[in-house]
C-alpha positions as CSV (number, residue, x, y, z in Angstrom):
1,M,200.3,-33.2,46.1
2,N,199.6,-30.7,48.3
3,D,198.2,-32.8,52.1
4,K,197.9,-29.9,54.1
5,T,195.2,-29.3,56.3
6,L,192.4,-27.0,54.8
7,R,191.4,-24.8,58.0
8,L,187.1,-24.0,57.5
9,G,185.5,-21.7,59.3
10,T,182.6,-22.0,61.2
11,R,180.3,-20.9,63.3
12,R,180.1,-22.5,66.9
13,S,176.1,-23.3,66.9
14,R,175.4,-27.5,66.6
15,L,173.7,-26.2,63.1
16,A,176.3,-25.4,61.8
17,M,178.9,-27.6,62.9
18,A,177.1,-29.6,61.7
19,Q,176.6,-28.2,57.8
20,S,180.1,-27.6,58.2
21,G,181.3,-31.1,59.5
22,Q,178.9,-32.3,56.4
23,V,181.2,-29.9,54.0
24,A,184.1,-30.5,55.2
25,E,183.9,-33.9,54.7
26,A,182.9,-33.9,50.8
27,V,185.9,-31.3,50.5
28,S,188.1,-33.6,51.8
29,R,187.0,-36.4,49.5
30,V,187.3,-34.0,46.3
31,T,190.6,-32.2,47.7
32,G,192.5,-35.5,49.5
33,R,193.5,-33.2,52.0
34,P,192.2,-33.2,55.8
35,V,189.8,-30.6,56.8
36,E,189.9,-28.7,60.4
37,L,187.1,-26.8,62.0
38,V,188.1,-24.1,63.5
39,E,185.3,-22.1,66.0
40,I,184.6,-18.5,65.1
41,T,181.8,-16.5,67.1
42,T,180.0,-14.1,65.5
43,Y,178.0,-11.0,66.4
44,G,174.7,-12.7,66.1
45,D,175.4,-15.4,68.0
46,V,176.2,-13.9,71.7
47,S,173.7,-10.8,70.9
48,R,170.6,-11.5,72.3
49,E,168.2,-8.8,70.2
50,A,166.3,-9.2,68.1
51,L,167.3,-9.6,64.3
52,A,165.6,-6.8,63.4
53,Q,167.1,-4.7,65.8
54,I,170.9,-5.5,65.6
55,G,170.6,-5.4,61.2
56,G,170.3,-8.4,60.5
57,T,172.9,-8.2,57.3
58,G,175.7,-9.5,58.3
59,V,175.4,-10.1,61.9
60,F,176.5,-14.2,61.5
61,V,179.2,-14.0,58.6
62,T,181.4,-11.1,59.4
63,A,183.8,-12.5,61.6
64,L,183.9,-15.5,59.1
65,R,185.3,-12.9,56.5
66,D,187.7,-11.2,59.1
67,A,189.0,-14.6,59.4
68,L,189.0,-15.5,56.0
69,L,190.8,-12.2,55.0
70,K,193.4,-12.3,58.2
71,G,194.2,-15.7,56.6
72,E,193.4,-17.4,59.9
73,V,190.8,-19.7,57.5
74,D,191.1,-20.9,54.4
75,F,187.3,-21.3,53.9
76,A,184.2,-21.0,55.5
77,V,180.5,-22.6,55.3
78,H,177.8,-19.8,55.3
79,S,174.0,-20.5,55.4
80,L,173.5,-19.0,52.5
81,K,170.3,-17.3,53.7
82,D,172.6,-14.9,56.4
83,L,174.8,-13.7,53.9
84,P,174.7,-10.2,52.8
85,T,173.5,-9.4,49.3
86,T,176.9,-7.5,48.3
87,Q,180.0,-9.8,47.7
88,P,183.3,-8.0,48.8
89,D,185.3,-8.4,45.6
90,D,188.4,-10.4,47.3
91,L,186.1,-13.2,48.4
92,V,184.3,-15.3,46.5
93,V,181.3,-17.8,46.6
94,A,183.2,-21.1,45.4
95,A,180.1,-23.3,45.5
96,V,176.8,-23.5,46.5
97,P,176.4,-27.2,47.1
98,V,173.0,-28.6,46.1
99,R,169.8,-27.2,48.2
100,E,168.3,-28.8,51.3
101,D,164.7,-28.8,51.5
102,P,163.5,-25.0,51.7
103,R,160.7,-24.9,53.7
104,D,159.7,-24.0,57.1
105,V,158.1,-25.7,59.2
106,I,155.9,-26.2,62.6
107,V,157.1,-28.0,65.9
108,A,153.3,-28.1,67.7
109,R,152.3,-29.2,71.0
110,D,150.8,-33.1,71.1
111,A,151.8,-33.5,67.4
112,L,149.5,-30.2,66.2
113,K,149.3,-29.5,62.5
114,F,149.3,-25.9,62.0
115,T,145.8,-25.7,60.7
116,D,144.7,-27.9,63.8
117,L,146.2,-25.3,66.7
118,P,143.7,-24.1,68.8
119,S,142.0,-20.7,69.0
120,G,144.7,-18.2,70.5
121,A,147.9,-20.4,69.8
122,R,150.8,-19.2,70.9
123,I,153.3,-19.4,67.7
124,G,157.5,-18.4,68.0
125,T,159.5,-17.1,65.2
126,G,162.5,-14.4,65.2
127,S,161.5,-13.7,61.4
128,P,159.2,-10.6,60.5
129,R,158.9,-12.6,57.3
130,R,156.8,-15.4,58.5
131,M,155.5,-13.5,61.0
132,A,153.7,-11.5,57.6
133,Q,152.4,-14.6,56.5
134,L,151.5,-16.5,59.2
135,N,149.6,-13.8,60.3
136,A,147.9,-13.3,56.7
137,Y,147.4,-16.8,56.0
138,A,145.3,-16.9,59.4
139,R,144.0,-13.6,58.8
140,S,142.5,-15.2,55.1
141,H,141.4,-18.3,57.0
142,G,139.4,-17.2,59.9
143,L,142.4,-18.7,62.4
144,D,142.7,-17.0,65.5
145,I,146.8,-17.2,66.3
146,A,149.1,-15.2,67.7
147,T,152.8,-14.7,66.4
148,V,155.3,-14.2,69.6
149,P,158.8,-13.5,68.8
150,I,162.0,-15.6,70.3
151,R,165.8,-15.6,69.7
152,G,167.6,-18.8,70.9
153,N,169.2,-22.0,69.0
154,V,166.9,-25.3,68.0
155,D,167.0,-26.6,71.5
156,T,165.8,-23.9,73.1
157,R,163.2,-22.7,70.9
158,I,161.9,-26.5,70.9
159,G,161.8,-26.1,74.6
160,F,159.4,-23.0,74.6
161,V,156.9,-25.5,73.5
162,R,158.1,-28.7,75.5
163,S,157.4,-26.6,78.3
164,G,153.7,-25.1,77.5
165,E,155.1,-21.7,77.1
166,L,154.2,-21.7,73.2
167,D,151.7,-23.9,71.3
168,A,154.3,-24.2,68.1
169,V,157.9,-22.5,66.8
170,V,158.4,-22.5,63.0
171,L,161.7,-23.5,61.7
172,A,163.5,-24.2,58.9
173,A,163.7,-27.9,57.4
174,A,166.7,-27.9,56.6
175,G,168.1,-27.1,59.4
176,L,166.6,-29.9,61.3
177,N,167.2,-32.3,58.8
178,R,171.1,-31.6,59.0
179,I,171.3,-32.1,62.7
180,G,169.2,-35.1,62.5
181,R,166.2,-33.5,64.0
182,G,163.6,-33.7,61.0
183,D,161.3,-36.5,63.1
184,E,160.3,-33.5,65.3
185,V,158.6,-31.5,62.2
186,T,154.9,-31.7,63.3
187,D,153.4,-30.2,60.3
188,F,155.9,-29.2,56.7
189,L,154.3,-25.5,55.7
190,S,153.9,-25.1,52.1
191,V,155.1,-22.9,50.0
192,D,151.7,-21.9,48.4
193,T,151.3,-20.6,52.5
194,V,154.6,-19.4,53.8
195,L,157.3,-18.6,50.9
196,P,160.6,-19.4,52.6
197,A,163.7,-16.9,53.2
198,P,165.9,-16.1,50.1
199,G,168.5,-18.7,50.2
200,Q,167.5,-20.8,52.6
201,G,167.9,-23.9,52.7
202,A,171.4,-23.4,50.6
203,L,175.0,-23.2,51.7
204,A,177.5,-20.8,50.5
205,I,181.6,-22.0,50.5
206,E,183.2,-19.0,50.7
207,C,187.1,-18.3,50.2
208,T,189.4,-15.1,49.0
209,A,189.8,-14.7,45.5
210,A,193.8,-15.0,44.6
211,N,193.7,-18.5,45.7
212,A,192.5,-19.9,42.7
213,D,193.5,-23.6,43.6
214,L,190.8,-23.6,45.9
215,V,188.4,-22.0,44.3
216,A,189.0,-24.6,41.5
217,A,188.7,-27.4,43.7
218,L,185.9,-26.0,46.1
219,A,183.9,-25.0,42.8
220,E,183.4,-29.2,42.0
221,L,180.7,-29.2,45.2
222,D,178.7,-26.4,43.1
223,D,175.2,-27.2,41.6
224,P,174.5,-25.2,38.7
225,F,170.8,-25.5,39.6
226,T,170.8,-24.6,42.5
227,R,173.6,-21.2,42.5
228,I,171.2,-20.5,39.8
229,A,167.9,-20.1,41.8
230,V,169.1,-18.6,44.5
231,T,171.0,-15.9,42.4
232,A,167.5,-14.9,41.2
233,E,166.2,-15.0,44.8
234,R,168.7,-13.2,46.1
235,S,168.8,-10.4,43.3
236,L,165.2,-9.7,44.0
237,L,166.0,-9.0,47.7
238,A,169.3,-6.8,46.4
239,A,166.9,-4.7,44.3
240,L,164.5,-4.1,47.1
241,E,167.4,-3.3,49.3
242,A,166.1,-5.0,51.9
243,G,168.1,-6.9,54.2
244,C,168.3,-10.9,55.4
245,S,166.1,-10.1,58.5
246,A,163.3,-8.0,56.4
247,P,159.7,-9.7,55.5
248,V,161.0,-10.8,52.8
249,G,160.4,-14.5,51.0
250,A,161.1,-15.5,48.3
251,L,161.6,-19.4,46.1
252,A,162.9,-19.7,42.6
253,D,161.9,-23.3,41.7
254,L,162.9,-25.4,38.2
255,L,160.0,-26.8,36.6
256,A,161.1,-29.9,34.8
257,D,159.1,-32.0,31.8
258,G,160.1,-35.6,32.8
259,Q,164.0,-35.6,33.1
260,I,164.5,-32.2,31.4
261,V,164.2,-28.9,33.4
262,K,162.2,-26.2,31.0
263,E,161.3,-23.5,33.1
264,M,162.1,-21.2,36.5
265,R,159.2,-20.2,38.5
266,L,160.4,-17.0,41.0
267,R,158.2,-16.3,43.8
268,A,157.8,-13.6,46.1
269,V,156.3,-11.2,48.9
270,V,156.8,-8.8,51.3
271,G,154.4,-7.7,53.6
272,T,153.8,-6.1,57.4
273,T,154.3,-8.2,60.2
274,D,150.7,-8.0,61.1
275,G,149.6,-9.7,57.6
276,T,147.4,-6.9,56.8
277,R,149.2,-5.9,54.1
278,M,151.2,-8.1,51.2
279,V,152.6,-7.8,48.3
280,Q,152.6,-10.9,46.3
281,L,154.0,-11.5,42.8
282,S,155.9,-14.1,40.7
283,T,157.1,-14.5,37.4
284,T,157.8,-18.0,35.0
285,G,160.3,-18.2,32.1
286,P,163.2,-19.9,30.8
287,V,165.9,-21.0,32.7
288,P,169.0,-18.7,33.2
289,E,171.5,-19.7,31.2
290,T,173.7,-17.4,33.1
291,H,174.4,-15.4,36.5
292,D,173.6,-12.2,34.7
293,G,170.1,-13.8,33.7
294,A,168.9,-14.9,37.1
295,M,170.3,-11.4,38.1
296,A,167.9,-9.6,36.0
297,L,164.8,-12.2,36.7
298,G,165.3,-10.9,40.0
299,R,165.3,-7.9,39.6
300,E,162.3,-7.0,37.2
301,L,160.1,-9.1,39.5
302,A,161.7,-7.0,42.5
303,A,160.5,-3.5,40.3
304,E,157.3,-4.9,39.7
305,M,156.9,-5.5,43.8
306,L,157.9,-2.2,44.6
307,A,155.6,-0.4,41.6
308,Q,153.1,-2.1,43.5
309,G,154.3,0.0,47.0
310,A,156.7,-3.2,48.3
311,A,158.7,-0.3,49.6
312,G,156.4,0.8,52.3
313,L,156.2,-2.7,53.9
314,M,159.6,-3.9,54.6
315,G,160.0,-0.6,57.8
316,E,162.2,0.9,55.7
317,R,161.2,2.4,52.5
318,A,163.8,1.5,49.7
319,Q,165.5,4.6,48.0
């Protein structure tokens, strides 16, 4: 039996290290091989510019992929929402494990809920998607809020609230759960209020396509329902020709009758960051049985959104 240590490429952030550590334990269980974490700094980690300014797409994954292709690591773990929608031919996403909670959450001063924030409340987020939906909700419900662009890790963002600089920040539930800080959440944002980023809460375990044995071993960690759902979401994102920093939200829900999954509902939204113009649509149908079926579902909903003017709301018109 091959007991050589496997090298897992990961970003250096606390969240990346935590989720990579969890994957390392799972990979070690299924392969019987030890796994070591190899820390890699990405452009997105060192740049202080807003994601929308540096392009967003690929800034957190390119360095990891380069390390894979150079043979410096055996596999890498990504937050799936950070992956570009175009997959390189020489790399393969061998597994998409069971998804964490995809919702966005509020961490606010005085343990406030979103709808209880005072008039003029300042809410920090680095995401145009979150800004668009929060501002749209506030407009339609008569709330007076100001969304403030921020960057930084979880400690930095929550620190803005603790210092009184901001009234609240918006974060991903999955990230806080993975680093054991879910108890700091003061409110969960319903997906009816804010749709998450395509793939939010899911991880991608990637390796070279040529390493067939490792591809097969990692595939044991794949969750088919999660993969079908995120494939539909990312197909929609690709068809909109939008990057991971675009104001696009999407979520595929698996609808069950008792213990039997019967249908999948795909919801998506595109909007201007000030919340004044939104295109929001959904479609429900049988659960796709294949990757191609999930891709088709995403493309079909994207086509409907484009027909209603979604391209003009993303800052850069789709071609």
